[in-house]
N, C-alpha and C positions, 0 to 999 in steps of 0.2 A: 238212307242218306241223301237220295234225291239230287246226285249230281254235286252236292256241296263238298269240301274239303275235311278231311277228318277233323275231329274237335282239337287235337294237339296244334293244329296250325291255325285255330281262328284269329288270333291273335297278333299272329303274324300278317295273317290276308287283312284283319283291319287297318293294321298301321300301313300297309303297302296302299290301300284302296280310300282309307279317309283322306280328306283334303286333299286328293291325287297325289299322296305322298309326300306331302309338306311337311307333317309330323314326322314322318322318319327321316327327313331331311335335317329337320329341326334338331331332334334328337340327335344325329349322328355329329350335327357342329357343336352340340352343346358337351357332347361326350370328350370331343378332341379339346374343347376349351378347358374342360375340367383336368385332362390329362397334362395338358401344358401347363396350368396352373400349378398342380402338383408336384410337376417335374422342377418348376421355377422355386416354389416355396418350401418344398420339403413338407407340406401338410396336407391334409385330407381336403378333398372336395367332397360335394353331395351332388347326385343328380335325381331329381323326382319328377315322373310322368305319371300325373292324374286322368283318369280318364271319368266322365261323366256321362251317366245313362239315365233319361230323363223321359219318361211316358208322354206321348202324345197321341192319343186317341189309339190306334190299332198299331201304330208307329214308334218307335224310339229315337228320341234324339240325342246324339252324342256328339260330346264337348272335350274337349281336352286342354291339359295345361302344362307346359314345361318349366319346370323350376330348378335351377341350379344355384348352388352355394359355392362358391368359390373363396379360396382363403386367402387373406390378405397378405400383403409382403410388411416386412417390419417396417417401421417408419423411423427415421433417426428423430433422436431426442436433442434438446437443447436446455441450457440451465438458465434461469434467469432469476433476479431476487427482486421480490416485493417492496416498492418504496412506502413510505409513511401516507402517502395520498392514493395509495391502492394501483399505483401503476408497475409496470415491468420494464427492467433495466438489465443490461449485460454485468455491470459492475458491482459488488456487494455495496449498498450504501452503509454499510456499519462498518466497514473496514476504512483505516485511515489510507489516504492516498500518500505516495511519496514523489515528490517532485523532481523525479529525477532527470539529468540531462547529461548529452555527451560532453566529455572533456575533451580539450584539443588537447593533441600530442605536441610537447614543447619542440621548437626546431632545435636538433642538436646537431654542432659542428662534427662532421667525421674526418679524424685525421690519420694519416696511415703511419704505424708506428715506427718506420724506418726513419721518416722524416723528423718526428718526434724525439727520438734517440739522437739523432745527428745534432739537433737544435742543443739538447743538454749536455752536450760534450764539450 
């Protein structure tokens, strides 16, 4: 083994040494974002880590990519109606409009019953 870590630790060692541990930190932050989004939305999230190994003479160039797919939140919907000139409006252009207005209450004189009874005698 020449002083190297056992094979079972090879990936962990790569993560801790690669980019001075920046990838490991980025993965941890992405994982927390995924968990928060799952808790908030109730939907699944996805976290992918891709490591690419490219030969370069007698060395190997290592690159990586952290990709997360967070669930979207439900967005509110609105209802609109299409006009004849292909515009949108809130009111249905095919429905007749009622010209409703507020009717003023008539002023009514309030009389006491006892006084009205005394007047009629």
